[in-house]
C-alpha positions as CSV (number, residue, x, y, z in Angstrom):
1,M,107.0,93.3,-124.9
2,L,106.1,92.7,-121.3
3,E,108.3,93.1,-118.3
4,Q,107.9,91.9,-114.7
5,T,110.4,92.6,-111.9
6,F,110.7,90.8,-108.6
7,P,112.1,93.5,-106.2
8,T,113.1,91.1,-103.3
9,A,115.0,88.7,-105.6
10,S,118.3,89.2,-107.3
11,S,118.1,86.6,-110.2
12,V,115.9,84.2,-112.0
13,D,117.2,80.7,-111.8
14,G,114.5,78.6,-113.5
15,L,111.7,79.0,-116.0
16,D,109.1,76.6,-117.5
17,S,105.6,76.9,-118.9
18,V,102.3,75.1,-119.0
19,N,99.9,76.7,-121.5
20,A,99.8,80.4,-120.5
21,T,101.4,79.9,-117.0
22,T,105.1,80.2,-116.4
23,L,106.8,79.0,-113.3
24,V,109.6,81.4,-112.2
25,I,112.2,80.3,-109.7
26,N,113.7,83.3,-108.1
27,G,117.1,83.4,-106.4
28,Y,117.9,85.7,-103.4
29,A,121.2,87.2,-102.3
30,N,121.4,84.9,-99.3
31,G,121.3,81.8,-101.5
32,S,117.7,80.9,-100.9
33,F,114.9,80.5,-103.5
34,G,111.2,81.2,-104.0
35,T,108.6,80.4,-106.7
36,V,106.2,82.6,-108.5
37,L,103.6,81.9,-111.2
38,F,103.7,84.4,-114.1
39,K,101.0,84.8,-116.7
40,V,100.9,86.3,-120.2
41,P,99.3,88.2,-121.8
42,G,97.8,89.5,-118.5
43,N,101.3,90.2,-117.1
44,T,100.2,89.0,-113.7
45,T,102.2,87.3,-110.9
46,R,101.3,85.1,-108.0
47,V,103.7,84.3,-105.2
48,V,103.6,80.5,-104.5
49,Q,106.5,80.2,-102.0
50,P,108.2,83.3,-100.8
51,V,111.1,81.1,-99.5
52,I,111.5,77.4,-100.2
53,P,112.2,75.4,-97.0
54,G,116.0,75.0,-96.6
55,N,116.7,78.7,-96.7
56,G,120.2,79.5,-98.0
57,N,121.2,76.0,-98.9
58,I,119.1,74.9,-101.8
59,Y,120.0,74.9,-105.5
60,P,117.2,74.3,-108.1
61,V,118.6,71.8,-110.5
62,S,115.8,71.5,-113.1
63,S,112.1,71.8,-113.7
64,I,109.7,70.4,-116.3
65,A,106.1,71.0,-117.1
66,A,103.9,67.8,-117.3
67,G,100.2,67.4,-117.3
68,G,99.3,70.9,-115.9
69,A,101.9,70.9,-113.2
70,F,105.6,71.7,-112.8
71,F,108.1,69.2,-111.3
72,V,111.1,70.9,-109.7
73,D,114.3,69.2,-108.5
74,Y,116.2,70.8,-105.6
75,Y,119.4,70.0,-103.9
76,N,120.2,71.0,-100.3
77,F,123.9,71.7,-99.8
78,T,123.7,71.4,-96.1
79,T,122.0,68.1,-95.8
80,T,123.3,66.9,-99.2
81,H,119.8,65.7,-100.0
82,T,117.7,66.0,-103.1
83,F,114.0,66.6,-103.0
84,W,111.3,67.3,-105.5
85,Q,108.2,69.5,-105.6
86,K,105.1,69.3,-107.7
87,I,103.5,72.7,-108.3
88,T,100.2,72.9,-110.1
89,V,99.1,75.9,-112.2
90,A,96.7,76.7,-109.4
91,G,99.6,77.1,-107.0
92,K,99.3,73.9,-104.9
93,V,102.7,72.6,-103.7
94,T,103.4,69.0,-102.9
95,T,106.9,67.8,-101.7
96,L,107.8,64.5,-103.2
97,S,110.4,61.8,-102.4
98,T,112.9,61.1,-105.2
99,P,112.8,57.5,-106.6
100,L,116.5,56.8,-105.7
101,G,116.4,58.2,-102.2
102,P,117.4,61.6,-100.8
103,T,121.1,61.1,-101.0
104,F,121.2,60.6,-104.7
105,S,122.0,64.1,-106.0
106,W,122.0,66.1,-109.3
107,I,119.0,64.4,-110.9
108,F,117.7,66.1,-114.0
109,L,114.0,65.9,-114.9
110,F,112.4,65.7,-118.4
111,G,109.1,64.5,-119.6
112,N,105.4,65.1,-120.3
113,L,102.0,63.8,-119.2
114,T,102.9,60.3,-120.4
115,A,106.2,59.8,-118.6
116,L,108.8,61.5,-116.6
117,Y,112.5,60.7,-117.2
118,V,115.2,60.9,-114.6
119,E,118.7,61.4,-116.0
120,S,122.0,61.7,-114.1
121,G,125.1,61.2,-116.2
122,S,124.8,57.7,-117.6
123,L,121.7,56.8,-115.6
124,L,118.3,56.9,-117.3
125,L,115.0,55.9,-115.7
126,R,111.4,56.1,-117.0
127,M,108.7,57.0,-114.4
128,N,105.0,57.3,-114.1
129,P,104.3,61.1,-113.7
130,F,101.3,60.5,-111.4
131,T,102.6,57.7,-109.1
132,L,106.4,58.4,-109.5
133,A,106.9,54.7,-109.8
134,I,109.9,53.6,-111.8
135,T,108.5,51.8,-114.9
136,Q,111.7,51.1,-116.8
137,N,115.5,51.3,-116.3
138,L,117.0,52.4,-119.7
139,T,120.5,52.7,-118.5
140,G,121.7,49.4,-120.0
141,V,120.9,50.5,-123.6
142,L,123.0,53.7,-123.5
143,P,126.4,53.8,-125.2
144,A,129.5,53.3,-123.0
145,K,131.3,56.4,-121.7
146,I,128.3,58.8,-122.2
147,A,127.0,61.6,-120.1
148,L,123.4,62.6,-121.0
149,E,122.5,66.3,-121.0
150,G,118.9,66.2,-122.3
151,V,115.9,63.9,-123.0
152,L,113.0,64.8,-125.3
153,P,110.0,62.4,-125.5
154,A,108.3,62.3,-128.9
155,P,105.7,59.9,-130.5
156,G,107.3,56.5,-130.8
157,R,110.7,57.8,-129.7
158,L,112.8,59.2,-127.0
159,Y,115.5,61.6,-128.2
160,L,118.7,61.8,-126.2
161,E,121.7,64.2,-126.3
162,G,124.9,64.7,-124.4
163,T,128.6,64.1,-124.6
164,R,130.7,61.0,-125.1
165,L,134.4,60.3,-124.4
166,S,136.3,60.1,-127.7
167,S,139.0,57.6,-128.4
168,T,141.3,60.6,-129.1
169,G,141.0,61.8,-125.5
170,G,138.5,64.6,-125.7
171,Y,134.7,64.6,-125.5
172,T,132.4,64.7,-128.5
173,A,128.8,65.9,-128.7
174,W,126.4,63.0,-129.2
175,F,122.8,62.6,-130.4
176,G,120.6,59.6,-130.8
177,F,117.2,58.1,-130.0
178,L,115.5,55.1,-128.5
179,T,112.6,53.5,-130.4
180,N,109.9,52.8,-127.8
181,S,108.5,49.7,-129.4
182,T,111.8,47.8,-129.8
183,G,114.0,49.5,-127.2
184,K,116.7,49.9,-129.9
185,L,119.2,52.7,-129.6
186,T,120.1,54.6,-132.8
187,T,123.0,56.9,-132.9
188,V,122.2,59.7,-135.4
189,S,125.6,61.4,-135.3
190,S,128.4,62.6,-133.2
191,T,130.6,65.6,-133.9
192,P,134.1,64.8,-135.1
193,K,136.4,63.1,-132.6
194,M,138.0,65.6,-130.2
195,P,141.6,65.7,-129.1
196,L,142.6,65.9,-125.4
197,G,141.8,69.3,-124.0
198,T,138.5,69.8,-126.0
199,S,135.0,69.0,-125.0
200,G,131.9,69.1,-127.3
201,S,128.4,68.6,-126.0
202,F,124.8,69.1,-126.9
203,Y,122.9,70.9,-124.1
204,T,119.5,71.7,-125.5
205,M,117.0,70.4,-128.1
206,E,113.5,71.3,-129.2
207,N,110.9,70.3,-131.8
208,Q,109.7,72.9,-134.3
209,G,107.6,71.6,-137.2
210,P,109.2,68.6,-138.8
211,Y,112.6,69.4,-137.4
212,L,114.4,68.8,-134.1
213,Y,117.0,71.5,-133.4
214,L,120.0,70.8,-131.2
215,G,122.3,73.3,-129.6
216,G,125.6,73.0,-127.8
217,T,129.1,74.1,-127.5
218,L,132.7,73.1,-128.0
219,E,134.9,74.0,-125.0
220,G,138.6,74.2,-124.7
221,N,140.5,73.5,-121.5
222,N,144.0,73.3,-120.1
223,S,145.9,73.7,-116.8
224,S,145.0,77.4,-116.6
225,G,141.2,77.2,-117.2
226,F,138.4,76.5,-119.7
227,W,136.4,78.5,-122.2
228,T,133.8,78.3,-125.0
229,A,135.4,78.0,-128.4
230,Q,132.5,77.3,-130.8
231,G,128.7,77.1,-130.8
232,Y,126.8,74.1,-132.2
233,L,123.5,74.2,-134.0
234,Y,122.2,71.0,-135.8
235,R,118.9,70.2,-137.4
236,Y,117.3,66.8,-137.6
237,N,114.3,66.0,-139.8
238,T,112.3,63.6,-137.7
239,A,110.4,62.2,-140.8
240,T,113.3,61.6,-143.2
241,G,116.3,61.3,-140.9
242,A,118.2,64.0,-142.6
243,Y,120.8,65.5,-140.3
244,R,122.4,68.9,-141.0
245,N,125.1,71.0,-139.4
246,E,123.7,74.6,-139.3
247,S,126.4,76.0,-137.1
248,S,127.5,78.4,-139.8
249,L,124.3,80.3,-139.3
250,L,125.2,81.2,-135.8
251,P,125.8,85.0,-135.3
252,A,128.5,84.7,-132.7
253,A,131.1,82.1,-133.7
254,R,132.7,81.5,-130.3
255,A,129.5,81.6,-128.2
256,G,127.8,78.4,-127.2
257,V,124.1,77.7,-127.8
258,W,122.7,77.0,-124.3
259,A,118.9,77.1,-124.8
260,I,116.5,76.7,-127.7
261,E,112.7,77.4,-127.6
262,P,110.0,77.5,-130.3
263,W,109.2,81.1,-131.3
264,G,106.2,81.4,-133.5
265,K,106.9,79.2,-136.5
266,T,110.7,79.4,-136.0
267,I,113.1,79.2,-133.0
268,G,114.8,81.5,-130.5
269,I,118.2,80.7,-129.0
270,S,120.2,81.9,-126.1
271,M,124.0,82.2,-126.7
272,S,126.9,83.0,-124.5
273,W,130.7,83.1,-124.4
274,F,132.8,82.8,-121.3
275,R,136.2,82.0,-120.0
276,V,137.1,80.7,-116.6
277,S,140.7,81.2,-115.3
278,Y,141.7,79.2,-112.3
279,A,143.9,82.1,-111.3
280,T,141.6,85.1,-111.9
281,G,138.1,83.7,-112.2
282,L,135.3,84.3,-114.7
283,S,135.5,86.5,-117.8
284,G,132.1,87.2,-119.4
285,P,129.7,85.8,-119.9
286,T,128.7,87.8,-123.0
287,G,126.0,86.8,-125.5
288,G,122.4,87.4,-126.4
289,I,119.0,86.2,-127.6
290,Y,118.4,85.6,-131.3
291,R,115.4,84.7,-133.4
292,L,115.9,82.6,-136.6
293,V,114.3,84.4,-139.6
294,G,114.9,82.4,-142.8
295,T,118.5,81.6,-142.7
296,T,119.5,84.6,-140.5
297,F,119.5,85.0,-136.8
298,Q,118.0,88.4,-135.8
299,N,119.5,89.9,-132.6
300,V,116.7,90.9,-130.3
301,T,119.0,91.7,-127.4
302,G,118.8,95.4,-128.2
303,F,115.0,95.3,-127.6
304,L,115.5,94.2,-124.0
305,P,115.2,96.6,-121.1
306,A,118.2,98.7,-120.2
307,G,120.5,96.8,-117.8
308,Y,118.8,93.5,-118.3
309,V,121.2,90.5,-118.4
310,A,119.6,87.2,-119.4
311,D,120.4,83.9,-117.7
312,I,121.7,81.7,-120.5
313,Y,119.6,78.7,-119.6
314,D,116.4,80.4,-118.5
315,V,114.1,80.7,-121.6
316,T,110.7,79.3,-122.2
317,S,107.8,79.9,-124.6
318,V,104.0,80.2,-124.2
319,S,101.5,79.0,-126.9
320,A,104.1,79.6,-129.6
321,T,103.3,83.3,-129.2
322,W,105.5,84.5,-126.3
323,F,109.2,84.0,-125.9
324,I,110.2,84.5,-122.3
325,S,113.6,85.1,-120.8
326,G,114.6,85.3,-117.1
327,G,117.6,87.1,-115.6
328,G,118.6,90.0,-113.5
329,N,119.0,93.8,-114.1
330,T,122.4,95.4,-113.3
331,N,120.8,98.8,-113.1
332,T,118.3,97.9,-110.4
333,G,119.9,94.7,-108.9
334,V,116.6,92.8,-109.0
335,A,115.3,89.7,-110.8
336,Q,113.4,90.3,-114.0
337,V,111.4,88.4,-116.6
338,V,110.9,89.7,-120.1
339,A,108.2,88.3,-122.5
340,I,108.5,89.1,-126.2
341,K,105.5,88.6,-128.5
342,T,106.0,87.0,-131.9
């Protein structure tokens, strides 16, 4: 296991990897952010931007790795403007204009060297990753009353996940794909219809071997607050179309699955439970990092450094060898990245 701390930062708020290079987005106590390149197995770091322009007002929404570079989406709370950065593995930073203009906020980025995908609720655009030109508007083929949470390009297909309003008043987790050659949308499966006061959603998906794994959560809500009630884990065979509910394997029944990453020949997941009371605030989150071994999830949280608290979304993997988590350390008060070798 490798550890890397960032003494001037208080949290890690974004991770993504290209080959052996990981982009770390650090958060500071005053609300600003900075970017660092972290490499395994050498355990070296290189500061790219000590502070991103817009100090104290920027929130990094998402980042993806595509073609030897990272694309990062930021939102400035003061100007209410969105802007992107392209950061190469060599550390070159280019600020980019977003395709829908600076006032269109909360854009999430997905993609690879072939295409970038911009998703915001029920909006889905396909873009050229080099020119950033919009090449296709896919919004019209999406189901009604859907909010996308993730996009995963694959040979011949574009996998989609999210949540959809149910006829019974709640929201149900949804998964499907677009066939590139025909533009046809196929719904693979939704979780059962949810009554009013419940919300199911898929938040993460990753390919591993012949399977695509999906993770998510069922949340409850009422006039006093909202909370995680159940975790989702589904497995889809991309060759045969077989779709299985594997949620019974999850080690913490009430915790949601917020991130999945390949880990060697299997997967690692980040789970967390929380409750938000409108009167008293946040309880939790509690959870951990687990590795699937056969049909059992191994809890690796105990191997992490003392005081380390993982951010539930911030995991990545490098060359199927290293599983990397980002978070903060309650003992030292500083940001920390932990890399665990397969």
